[in-house]
N, C-alpha and C positions, 0 to 999 in steps of 0.2 A: 504494500500500500504506499502511495507517495502523496505528498501534499505540497502544494506551492506555498512558498512563505515570501514575506515581502521584506525588504530592507527598511532602514530607519527612514529614508526618503520616500518610501511608499512604492518603490519600483519592485518588480517581480524578481526574485532571485534565481529561482529554478526549482526543479523538483528535489524534494527533501524526504529521505527514507524515513517514515514515522510508522510506528506500530499502532495496533488498534487502541491502545491506551494514549496515544498522542506523544510518545516518547521518541526523541530524536536519537538515532544510534550512530551518528557519525563518529569517526574515530579521531576528529580534530575539533579543537575549539573553533566556532564559527567566526569568521572574520568581522562580521557585523557586531559581535559581542565584545570585540577587543577593544580595550580603553586606551591603548598606546598607538599614537598616530604612525610612528616609524613602523610599527608591525603591519599596521593596516595597509601602509604602502607597498610593503614586501609581499603581502599577501594578495595585492591587486593584480600582480603579475603572475600567471601560474608558473612559469619557470622559476623565478625567484622564490616563490612560495614553497615549490618543491625542494630546492636547494636549501631553503631555510629549515625546513621539516627534518631533512637528512641531517643538517648539521645540528640541530636541537637533540635529535635522536643519538647521534655519534657522541656528543658532550655528555648527555645523560648516561649513555653506556659507559663511558670512560670513568665518570664520577661513582657510578654505581658499583662497577667492578673493581675500583680501588677500595671503595668502602668495604665490600665483601671480603676482599683480600684482608682487610685490616681488623675485621671484627674478633678474630680469636685474640688480637693483641690489646693490651691496655690502651685506652684512647678512644677516640670519637667514631670508632667504625660504623655503628648503626647511625649516628648522625650524619655522616658522609653518604651513607645509602639514602637516607631520607632526603638529603639535599639532591642527589641524583634524579630521585623520584619527583621532587619539586621541579627539577628542570623539565623533565618530561611532561609534568602536569601543565606547564605553559601552553603545550601544544597538543597533548593527547588526552581525550576524555578518560580512556581506561586508566591512565596514570592519576588522573584527578580523583577518580572513584578510589583507587588504591591510596592515595595520600590520605583522602578523606577517613578511610577505613583505620589507617595508622594513627591518624590524630584522635580518632574517637576512643581507640583502644588505649592508647596513651594516656588520655584523660581518665578513663575508667581506672587504669592501673594507679595513677596518681591519686585519685579520690580513694581508692581502697587503701592505699598505703597511708594516706593521711588519717583515715578512720582507725587505723590499728593502734595498740597500745605500744609502748616504748619497747618491750620484749619483742613483739613481731618485728618492729622496725630495725632493731638490733641485729635480729636473726637475718633478715633479709640483707642488710649490710655486710654482715659477716660472710654470707654465702657468697656475696658478690666479690668480696675480697679474696676469698678462698678461691674462686674461679680464676681471678687475675693471677694469684700466686702460682696456681696450678699450670697455667698458660706460661707465665714466664719460666718457671722451672723447666718445663717441657721444651721451650725454645732454647734455654741455656745448655740444657742437657744434650739435645741434638745438633745444635749449631756451634756450642762453645761459648765461653764467657768472653765478652768483647775485651780488646786489650786495653781500651781507655778506661777500664773499671780501676779503681785504686787497688793496690796489692792487699790491703787489710780485707776489702770487701770481698776480693776474689779468693782469699785464703778462707774466710768464713763460708763462702758458697761451695767451696770444694770440701770443706771438713764438716760443717754443721748440716748444710742444705744438701750435701752430697751430690752435687751438679756434676 
């Protein structure tokens, strides 16, 4: 089922795939809905619009892949993945839905943690620290202790932590 839609100026844009519930299932954000003039100009030309979509996809892919590689290590791995998803969400509706899902569940998790007593919050924090410590131990065990670590720390890691 298709339906013709009109632009803000009232001109007919063309057939738009719409299901029975009236939901538009396009995979990209409509140009008429874009608030940024520079992006509207890019999208006005089909060739530049396609090149822009490819560039956004590749940039998002690089950021998401980098974030996924960093997840096991201490630091902002998941934050980088979410940033890549946000880059994709500027152009692709499926990424917008995924980003909304992530935001909603992070809010739920945050509200759940806030409602918990100090013991549960402490246990969650300790579990997080234990995970980070295990990842660091495995990293140093299999790849070696970096040479820039002070001798005292290296000695402690070899003897006490048995890296």
